[in-house]
C-alpha positions as CSV (number, residue, x, y, z in Angstrom):
1,E,-6.7,11.7,16.1
2,S,-3.3,12.1,14.4
3,Q,-4.7,12.6,10.9
4,R,-3.4,15.7,9.1
5,L,-5.6,17.8,6.9
6,D,-4.0,16.2,3.8
7,G,-5.2,12.8,5.0
8,L,-1.9,11.3,6.1
9,L,-1.8,9.8,9.6
10,Q,1.1,10.7,11.8
11,M,3.1,7.8,13.1
12,F,1.8,8.0,16.7
13,A,-0.8,9.6,18.9
14,P,-1.1,11.1,21.4
15,G,2.1,13.1,21.5
16,D,3.7,16.1,19.9
17,H,2.6,15.0,16.4
18,H,0.8,18.3,15.8
19,I,4.1,20.2,16.3
20,D,6.9,18.1,14.9
21,G,5.5,14.6,14.2
22,V,7.3,12.1,12.2
23,L,5.5,10.8,9.1
24,I,5.8,7.2,7.9
25,P,3.4,6.6,4.9
26,D,3.7,2.8,5.2
27,F,2.3,3.0,8.7
28,N,-1.0,4.3,7.1
29,L,-1.1,1.2,4.9
30,H,-0.5,-1.1,7.9
31,F,-3.3,0.7,9.8
32,I,-5.8,0.0,7.1
33,C,-4.8,-3.6,6.8
34,A,-5.0,-3.9,10.6
35,A,-8.5,-2.4,10.6
36,E,-9.6,-5.3,8.3
37,Q,-8.0,-7.8,10.6
38,Y,-9.6,-6.2,13.6
39,L,-13.0,-6.5,12.0
40,L,-12.4,-10.1,11.0
41,H,-11.5,-11.1,14.6
42,S,-13.9,-8.8,16.5
43,G,-16.9,-8.3,14.3
44,D,-17.0,-4.7,15.6
45,E,-18.5,-2.8,12.7
46,E,-19.3,0.2,14.9
47,T,-15.6,1.0,15.3
48,I,-14.9,0.4,11.6
49,E,-17.7,2.8,10.7
50,Y,-16.2,5.4,13.1
51,I,-12.7,5.1,11.6
52,F,-13.6,4.5,7.9
53,P,-13.7,8.2,7.0
54,A,-10.1,8.4,8.2
55,I,-9.2,5.4,6.1
56,Q,-10.7,7.0,3.0
57,R,-8.8,10.3,3.6
58,A,-5.6,8.4,4.0
59,L,-6.2,6.5,0.7
60,Q,-7.0,9.8,-1.0
61,W,-3.5,11.0,0.0
62,F,-2.0,7.9,-1.6
63,A,-4.1,8.3,-4.7
64,R,-2.5,11.7,-5.2
65,Q,0.9,10.1,-5.2
66,I,0.2,7.9,-8.3
67,G,2.6,8.5,-11.2
68,P,2.3,8.2,-14.9
69,N,2.4,4.4,-14.9
70,G,-0.4,3.9,-12.3
71,L,2.0,3.2,-9.4
72,L,2.9,5.2,-6.3
73,V,6.1,7.2,-7.1
74,D,8.7,8.7,-4.8
75,L,6.6,8.9,-1.7
76,P,7.7,11.8,0.5
77,Y,8.7,11.3,4.2
78,W,10.3,8.3,5.9
79,H,9.7,4.9,4.3
80,F,10.2,2.7,7.4
81,I,9.3,-0.7,6.0
82,E,10.7,-2.4,9.2
83,W,14.2,-1.1,8.6
84,A,14.5,-3.4,5.6
85,N,17.1,-2.8,2.9
86,V,14.6,-2.5,0.1
87,G,14.3,-0.1,-2.9
88,R,12.3,3.0,-2.0
89,R,13.0,5.3,-4.9
90,G,10.8,5.6,-8.0
91,E,8.2,3.0,-8.2
92,S,8.8,0.9,-5.1
93,A,7.5,-2.7,-5.3
94,T,7.2,-3.1,-1.6
95,V,5.2,0.1,-1.0
96,N,3.0,-0.5,-4.0
97,A,2.3,-4.0,-2.9
98,M,1.3,-2.7,0.5
99,Y,-0.9,-0.2,-1.2
100,V,-2.7,-3.0,-3.1
101,G,-3.2,-4.8,0.2
102,A,-4.6,-1.7,1.9
103,L,-7.0,-1.0,-1.1
104,R,-8.3,-4.5,-0.9
105,A,-8.7,-4.2,2.9
106,A,-10.6,-1.0,2.5
107,A,-12.8,-2.7,-0.1
108,A,-13.6,-5.4,2.4
109,L,-14.3,-2.8,5.1
110,A,-16.6,-1.0,2.7
111,D,-18.4,-4.2,2.0
112,A,-19.0,-4.7,5.7
113,L,-20.4,-1.2,5.9
114,D,-22.7,-1.9,2.9
115,S,-20.9,0.6,0.7
116,R,-20.8,-1.3,-2.5
117,R,-19.8,1.6,-4.8
118,V,-16.9,2.5,-2.5
119,A,-15.8,-1.2,-2.3
120,K,-16.0,-1.4,-6.1
121,R,-13.8,1.7,-6.5
122,Y,-11.1,0.4,-4.2
123,R,-11.1,-3.0,-5.8
124,A,-10.7,-1.4,-9.3
125,A,-7.8,0.8,-8.0
126,A,-6.1,-2.3,-6.4
127,A,-6.4,-4.2,-9.7
128,R,-4.9,-1.3,-11.7
129,V,-1.9,-0.9,-9.3
130,A,-1.4,-4.7,-9.2
131,S,-1.5,-5.0,-13.0
132,S,1.1,-2.3,-13.4
133,L,3.3,-3.6,-10.7
134,V,3.3,-7.1,-12.2
135,Q,4.2,-5.8,-15.6
136,R,6.8,-3.2,-14.7
137,H,8.7,-5.0,-11.9
138,W,9.0,-8.6,-13.2
139,S,12.4,-9.6,-14.3
140,A,12.0,-12.7,-16.3
141,G,15.7,-13.3,-16.5
142,R,16.0,-13.2,-12.7
143,G,12.7,-14.9,-11.9
144,A,11.7,-12.3,-9.4
145,Y,10.3,-8.8,-8.9
146,V,12.8,-6.0,-8.7
147,D,12.5,-3.6,-5.8
148,S,12.1,-0.4,-7.9
149,V,11.6,0.9,-11.3
150,D,12.4,4.4,-12.7
151,P,9.0,5.9,-13.5
152,I,10.4,7.9,-16.5
153,T,12.9,5.5,-18.2
154,G,11.3,2.2,-17.1
155,C,14.8,1.0,-16.0
156,Q,14.6,-1.7,-13.3
157,D,16.8,-1.4,-10.3
158,D,19.3,-4.2,-9.7
159,R,18.1,-4.8,-6.1
160,I,15.8,-7.8,-5.5
161,S,14.6,-8.2,-2.0
162,Q,12.7,-10.9,-0.1
163,H,10.4,-8.2,1.2
164,A,9.2,-7.1,-2.3
165,N,8.7,-10.7,-3.5
166,A,7.1,-11.9,-0.3
167,A,4.6,-9.0,-0.5
168,M,3.8,-9.9,-4.1
169,I,2.9,-13.4,-3.0
170,Y,1.3,-12.4,0.3
171,W,-1.2,-10.0,-1.3
172,E,-1.6,-12.4,-4.3
173,I,-0.4,-9.9,-6.8
174,A,2.1,-12.1,-8.5
175,P,0.5,-14.8,-10.6
176,P,0.5,-18.1,-8.7
177,D,2.5,-19.8,-11.5
178,R,5.4,-17.6,-10.6
179,W,5.4,-18.2,-6.8
180,A,7.7,-21.3,-6.9
181,Q,10.2,-19.5,-9.1
182,I,10.1,-16.4,-6.9
């Protein structure tokens, strides 16, 4: 009930979100991943069918934030990411990894709703983002993924966080042969 016309969900409802609500894009990604977990543990396809259009509208908002390298770039609003000291500018590894996880979760939800074409589209989008993320954020010399990359110059940020690298492993974006090194 807190979804805006552009597809982004406000951070809470009910409340004054229609007047002056705070927007946290990563909460939308958590919501989508939580919906998949909810279905896995409850089997409640009826609720998923009810909320799936909102999930699709939220993912459309994120799709409009894709930059020239196939990654989310400079998302507006507050990037909460659990107060973590991670890179948020340019192409953020943490946010893009969460986006891959949300796209994969949405694909699983679409499968549960017998929407094969939608599931296929989300899996393809997740694969594109994951591939670009692996290529652009890997620092071979440091053996880890950097937090952010400038979308124009391709320059990698100096910051390497546990959050970004854990997300790359958690959502199985990083190749498994890199996990020990990470």
